C-alpha positions in Angstrom: -43.2 -18.1 63.1 -46.2 -16.6 61.3 -45.3 -13.1 61.2 -42.4 -14.2 59.4 -42.3 -11.6 56.0 -39.5 -11.0 53.9 -39.1 -7.0 54.4 -36.5 -3.9 55.4 -36.7 -2.2 58.0 -38.0 1.4 57.8 -34.4 3.3 58.1 -32.1 0.6 58.0 -32.3 -2.5 56.7 -29.4 -5.8 56.2 -30.4 -7.9 53.4 -29.8 -11.9 53.5 -29.1 -14.5 50.9 -26.7 -17.6 50.7 -23.3 -16.8 50.2 -20.5 -19.3 48.8 -17.7 -20.6 50.3 -15.3 -19.0 48.8 -15.6 -15.7 50.6 -16.1 -12.2 49.2 -13.2 -9.8 48.1 -12.6 -7.0 51.1 -10.9 -4.1 50.7 -6.9 -3.6 52.3 -8.6 -0.4 54.1 -11.4 1.7 55.0 -12.9 4.1 52.9 -11.5 7.6 54.9 -14.9 8.7 55.0 -15.9 5.5 57.0 -13.1 5.0 59.1 -13.5 6.9 62.1 -17.0 5.5 62.5 -15.3 1.8 62.5 -12.8 2.8 64.8 -15.7 4.3 67.1 -18.0 1.2 66.3 -15.1 -1.1 67.8 -15.1 1.2 70.9 -18.4 1.1 71.3 -19.5 -2.4 71.1 -16.0 -4.2 72.7 -15.1 -5.8 69.2 -12.3 -5.6 66.5 -12.9 -5.6 63.1 -11.2 -8.6 61.6 -10.7 -7.1 58.2 -12.6 -3.7 56.8 -15.7 -4.0 54.4 -16.2 -2.3 50.9 -19.3 0.9 52.1 -20.4 1.4 48.3 -22.1 5.3 48.0 -24.8 4.9 45.5 -27.4 7.2 44.1 -31.1 6.7 45.1 -31.9 5.4 41.8 -29.3 2.7 42.0 -30.3 2.3 46.0 -34.0 1.8 44.9 -33.1 -0.3 43.0 -31.2 -2.6 44.9 -33.8 -3.4 47.7 -37.3 -3.0 45.3 -38.8 -6.7 45.1 -39.9 -7.4 41.6 -42.5 -9.6 41.2 -42.2 -9.7 37.2 -40.0 -13.3 37.6 -42.0 -14.9 39.3 -43.1 -18.2 38.2 -46.8 -19.6 38.4 -46.0 -21.7 41.6 -44.5 -18.6 43.1 -47.3 -16.1 42.6 -50.2 -18.7 44.0 -47.6 -19.2 47.4 -48.2 -15.4 47.4 -52.2 -15.6 46.7 -52.3 -18.0 49.4 -50.4 -15.7 51.7 -52.4 -12.9 51.3 -55.7 -15.3 51.6 -54.2 -16.2 55.4 -53.9 -12.7 56.1 -56.9 -11.8 55.5 -58.2 -15.0 57.0 -56.3 -12.9 60.1 -58.1 -9.6 59.3 -54.4 -8.3 59.2 -55.1 -7.0 55.3 -57.9 -6.2 53.3 -58.8 -7.5 49.7 -57.3 -4.9 47.9 -53.6 -5.2 49.1 -50.9 -6.6 46.8 -48.2 -7.7 49.4 -45.6 -8.1 46.4 -46.2 -4.5 46.4 -46.5 -3.7 49.6 -43.0 -5.7 50.8 -41.5 -3.3 48.0 -42.9 -0.3 48.8 -41.7 -0.6 52.7 -38.1 -1.7 51.5 -37.9 1.5 49.9 -39.5 4.2 51.8 -36.8 5.6 53.9 -34.6 3.0 53.8 -30.7 4.8 54.1 -28.4 1.5 54.3 -27.8 -2.3 54.1 -25.6 -4.8 55.1 -25.5 -7.6 52.9 -24.1 -10.4 54.6 -23.4 -12.6 51.2 -21.0 -10.2 49.5 -19.8 -8.3 53.3 -20.7 -4.6 51.9 -23.0 -1.9 53.0 -24.6 -0.3 50.8 -25.6 3.5 51.5 -28.3 5.7 50.3 -26.3 8.8 48.4 -23.1 9.7 47.1 -22.0 11.6 50.4 -22.3 10.9 54.4 -25.2 13.5 55.6 -25.9 14.0 59.7 -29.2 11.7 59.5 -26.4 8.9 57.1 -24.0 8.8 59.7 -26.1 6.9 62.4 -27.2 4.7 59.7 -23.8 3.7 58.4 -23.0 3.1 62.5 -25.9 0.5 62.6 -24.7 -1.4 59.5 -20.9 -1.1 60.6 -22.4 -2.9 63.7 -23.5 -5.7 61.4 -20.4 -6.2 59.7 -18.9 -6.3 62.8 -21.8 -8.9 64.2 -21.2 -11.0 61.2 -17.2 -11.2 61.4 -17.5 -12.8 65.2 -20.9 -14.4 65.0 -21.6 -15.4 61.7 -24.1 -13.8 60.5 -25.2 -15.7 57.4 -25.8 -18.7 59.2 -27.8 -17.9 61.4 -30.4 -15.9 59.2 -30.4 -19.3 56.9 -31.6 -21.1 60.4 -33.9 -24.2 58.9 -36.3 -23.0 61.8 -37.8 -19.9 60.8 -39.0 -19.0 64.2 -35.4 -19.4 65.4 -34.2 -17.5 62.6 -36.6 -14.7 63.1 -35.2 -14.2 66.6 -31.2 -14.0 65.5 -32.7 -11.1 63.1 -34.1 -9.7 66.1 -31.1 -10.2 68.3 -28.5 -8.9 65.3 -31.0 -5.5 64.8 -31.1 -4.7 68.7 -27.9 -5.0 68.9 -26.7 -2.6 66.2 -29.8 -0.3 67.3 -28.8 0.0 70.7 -25.1 0.7 69.4 -26.3 3.5 67.3 -27.9 4.9 70.0 -24.7 5.3 72.1 -23.2 6.4 69.2 -25.5 9.6 69.2 -25.7 9.8 73.0 -22.0 9.9 72.8 -22.0 13.3 70.4 -21.4 16.5 71.3 -24.9 18.6 72.2 -24.4 20.8 69.0 -23.6 17.5 66.8 -26.4 15.4 68.4 -28.8 18.1 67.6 -28.1 18.4 64.4 -27.9 14.5 63.9 -31.6 14.0 65.5 -32.7 16.7 63.5 -32.6 14.9 60.6 -33.3 11.7 61.7 -37.3 13.2 62.4 -36.5 14.4 58.7 -35.7 11.1 57.5 -38.4 9.6 59.9 -40.9 11.9 58.4 -40.3 11.7 54.7 -39.9 7.4 55.2 -43.6 7.9 56.9 -45.1 10.0 53.9 -43.5 7.5 51.8 -45.3 3.9 53.7 -48.5 5.6 54.1 -50.2 3.0 51.5 -48.0 0.1 53.2 -50.3 -1.8 55.8 -49.6 -1.4 59.3 -49.2 -5.3 59.8 -46.3 -5.2 56.8 -44.3 -2.0 58.7 -44.8 -3.9 62.4 -43.5 -7.4 61.4 -40.4 -5.1 59.6 -40.4 -2.8 62.6 -40.6 -5.2 65.6 -37.1 -6.9 65.5 -35.9 -3.4 65.8 -38.4 -2.0 68.2 -38.2 -5.4 70.8 -34.7 -6.5 69.9 -33.1 -3.2 71.3 -35.0 -3.8 74.9 -33.2 -7.3 75.1 -30.3 -6.2 74.1 -29.9 -3.5 76.6 -31.2 -5.9 79.3 -28.9 -8.3 78.2 -25.5 -5.7 78.7 -26.9 -4.6 81.9 -27.1 -7.7 83.2 -23.8 -9.1 82.3 -21.9 -6.2 80.4 -20.1 -7.2 77.0 -20.5 -10.9 77.9 -24.2 -10.6 78.1 -24.6 -9.2 74.5 -22.0 -11.3 72.8 -24.5 -14.5 74.4 -27.7 -13.3 72.8 -25.9 -14.4 69.4 -24.7 -18.2 70.5 -27.7 -18.4 73.0 -31.0 -16.4 71.3 -34.2 -16.5 72.6 -36.6 -19.8 71.3 -39.6 -17.8 70.9 -41.2 -14.5 70.6 -42.5 -14.4 73.6 -38.9 -13.1 74.8 -39.6 -10.5 72.4 -42.6 -9.3 74.2 -41.4 -10.1 77.7 -37.5 -10.1 77.4 -37.2 -11.0 81.1 -38.7 -14.3 80.4 -35.8 -15.0 78.5 -33.1 -13.5 80.8 -34.5 -14.8 84.1 -36.0 -18.7 82.9 -35.3 -19.1 79.3 -38.9 -20.9 79.6 -39.4 -22.8 76.1 -43.1 -23.2 74.8 -45.5 -26.0 75.6 -46.0 -28.2 73.1 -49.9 -28.6 72.0 -51.4 -30.7 69.6 -50.8 -29.9 66.0 -53.1 -29.5 64.0 -54.5 -32.2 61.9 -57.0 -31.4 58.9 -60.4 -32.5 57.7 -61.4 -34.5 54.7 -61.7 -32.1 52.2 -59.0 -29.7 53.7 -55.9 -29.3 52.0 -52.5 -28.1 53.5 -50.4 -25.3 51.9 -46.8 -26.3 51.9 -44.6 -24.7 54.1 -47.6 -22.9 56.0 -47.4 -24.2 59.5 -45.4 -24.2 62.7 -45.5 -21.9 65.6 -47.5 -18.7 65.3 -46.0 -16.7 68.1 -47.1 -14.4 70.6 -46.1 -11.8 68.4 -48.7 -12.8 65.8 -51.2 -13.4 68.4 -50.7 -9.2 69.0 -51.0 -8.2 65.9 -53.7 -10.4 64.6 -55.8 -9.9 68.2 -55.5 -5.9 68.0 -57.6 -5.7 64.3 -60.4 -6.2 66.5 -60.2 -6.0 70.1 -58.4 -2.8 72.1 -54.9 -2.9 71.8 -54.6 -3.2 75.4 -56.5 -6.9 75.8 -54.4 -8.0 72.7 -51.4 -6.7 74.5 -52.8 -8.9 77.4 -53.6 -11.7 76.0 -50.3 -12.1 74.0 -48.7 -11.7 77.2 -50.5 -14.5 78.5 -49.2 -17.2 75.6 -47.7 -20.8 76.1 -47.6 -22.5 73.5 -49.1 -23.0 70.0 -48.9 -24.5 66.7 -50.9 -23.5 63.6 -51.6 -24.6 59.9 -52.9 -22.6 56.9 -55.2 -24.5 54.4 -57.9 -24.4 51.5 -61.8 -25.4 52.1 -63.5 -25.0 48.7 -61.5 -23.3 47.6 -60.8 -20.6 49.8 -57.7 -19.7 52.1 -57.8 -20.8 55.9 -56.3 -20.9 59.4 -56.4 -23.1 61.8 -53.9 -22.9 65.4 -54.3 -24.4 68.6 -53.3 -21.8 71.8 -52.2 -22.9 75.2 -51.9 -20.4 77.8 -48.5 -20.0 79.9 -51.4 -21.6 82.9 -55.2 -22.3 83.2 -56.1 -18.2 83.5 -53.8 -17.6 80.9 -55.8 -19.8 78.3 -59.0 -18.4 79.6 -57.3 -14.7 78.8 -57.1 -15.5 75.1 -60.4 -17.2 75.2 -62.2 -14.2 76.2 -59.9 -12.0 73.5 -60.4 -14.6 71.1 -64.1 -14.8 71.7 -64.9 -11.0 70.7 -62.7 -11.3 68.0 -64.7 -13.9 65.9 -67.6 -11.8 66.9 -66.5 -9.2 65.2 -65.3 -11.3 62.1 -67.2 -11.5 58.7 -70.3 -14.4 59.7 -69.5 -17.3 59.2 -65.6 -17.1 58.4 -64.2 -17.7 62.3 -65.0 -20.3 64.9 -63.3 -20.9 68.4 -63.6 -23.8 70.6 -61.7 -25.2 73.6 -60.8 -28.7 73.9 -59.2 -29.9 77.6 -56.6 -27.9 78.3 -55.9 -25.6 74.9 -58.0 -23.8 72.2 -58.7 -24.7 68.7 -59.1 -21.5 66.8 -60.2 -21.6 62.6 -60.7 -18.2 60.3 -61.1 -18.7 56.6 -60.5 -15.7 54.1 -63.6 -13.1 54.2 -62.7 -12.5 49.9 -64.2 -9.6 49.0 -66.7 -9.9 51.6 -63.8 -8.5 54.2 -63.8 -5.4 56.3 -61.0 -3.3 56.2 -58.4 -4.0 58.9 -57.8 -1.5 61.5 -54.1 -0.5 60.6 -53.4 -1.3 64.7 -50.5 -3.8 64.6 -48.3 -0.4 64.8 -50.2 0.4 67.8 -49.8 -2.9 69.2 -45.9 -2.8 68.4 -45.7 0.6 70.1 -47.5 -0.2 73.2 -44.8 -3.6 73.4 -41.6 -1.4 72.9 -42.5 1.5 75.1 -42.8 -1.6 78.0 -39.8 -3.3 76.9 -37.9 0.1 76.5 -39.2 1.7 79.7 -37.7 -1.9 81.3 -34.8 -1.7 79.8 -34.0 1.9 81.1 -35.2 1.1 84.8 -32.8 -2.1 84.9 -29.9 0.5 84.3 -30.7 2.5 87.1 -28.9 2.0 90.2 -30.9 0.1 92.9 -33.6 -0.7 90.8 -34.7 -4.6 90.1 -36.1 -6.3 86.9 -38.5 -6.8 88.5 -40.1 -3.7 89.4 -38.8 -2.5 86.4 -40.8 -4.1 84.8 -43.7 -4.0 86.4 -42.9 -0.3 86.5 -42.9 -0.4 82.6 -46.3 -2.8 82.5 -48.1 -0.4 84.5 -47.3 2.9 82.8 -48.5 1.2 79.0 -51.7 0.2 80.9 -52.4 4.0 82.6 -51.4 6.2 79.9 -53.0 6.0 76.1 -51.4 5.6 73.0 -51.5 9.0 72.0 -49.7 10.3 75.6 -47.5 8.1 75.3 -46.2 9.4 71.5 -46.6 12.8 72.6 -44.2 15.1 72.7 -46.5 16.9 75.8 -46.6 15.3 79.2 -50.4 14.8 80.0 -52.2 16.7 82.8 -50.7 14.9 86.3 -47.9 12.8 84.3 -45.4 13.2 87.8 -48.1 12.4 90.2 -49.2 9.1 88.0 -45.5 8.3 87.8 -44.5 8.7 91.4 -48.3 7.0 92.2 -47.0 3.5 89.8 -43.4 3.8 91.3 -44.8 3.5 94.7 -47.4 1.0 93.9 -44.5 -1.6 92.4 -42.0 -1.1 95.7 -44.5 -1.7 97.5 -45.1 -5.2 95.9 
């Protein structure tokens, strides 16, 4: 999957490193500060811990040292790979020429992160020596990861040789943990809930300040498993209860279209269409491990940089299958991708969006053709000639996540079918602007608009 970036979420995260077979040590009992939360997680998740895990409370300095990405130890080959990756992102308009991707990833790892669970040593590490209202919710999230690991073996799933499948497992894990975290917050007495939510808002605002220099694309990729995984988990649980939540771990989505449109997995589990693999011409040299499935989210974030976000979302929705390859040509890094829609109209929709994208790219860097039933898209790194990215990836993720969240909430309502819930959610994001969707205040005529959308969806 193209958009896999080694990074951590803005508020909660877990790290993955390959472990040994001996198994790490575990405490005989929970830390007394942690025990009540572990018990609550067991109740909310419907699973029991097989053993306690260590929870380390670290100073901010100690914690940041654990999560920072250090490039000092990189060898020449690794640095070349990073430079090629940066070139690929520039070719797609996702970052500009001044971005240091390693620093961006490091800043994203430390900005606002309060804790992480590490499947290698099966420990939770908390930022801060004491529990605070904000970190209690984060602790619940990370305890859920520990519980997942004990029942579903996260380590092996996150180490899947298929990069797309590993990403899907991560989204399932993050979505499940986010769902439990929010259930825990909602179950708190009103006064405690208000205190936790207020503290979380302060943490979020501080985190956004720390992430101010991080490209939107890096933030969006790190945030997508949380923002899109939770609605998928919620819909699966609404449909089949505990079984639905558990089944996602053993039967995870096969591609990120199922994150963008979760009902496509829960209802039909449609797999990607096969397209001809990208072949390189004479003088083009393949970049190792830079090929495979581009993915619906890859198209969403890429398109959003140069076409309206709703246009990007509609085109990404039309995804049927693809294959991409990154390569070097005359010293420049390029990307070529084959795309087919879920039907002929889907291919035409993407063709229209990409035609606009190519026209807005620096001159001579991108092209688009159609060969039979699939598109051939090529774009090369404009290097210093690149224009600054529009930073629209986060807006694109906001639209997609808002739609899925509304659909999940609707599916839980009595008498509401999945189809009607999705129709309602999709129409809401098409009728309201990003500013209206994220505002604390309801726009004029909001109730009338919602009623009109609901009536149209029930009638269709």
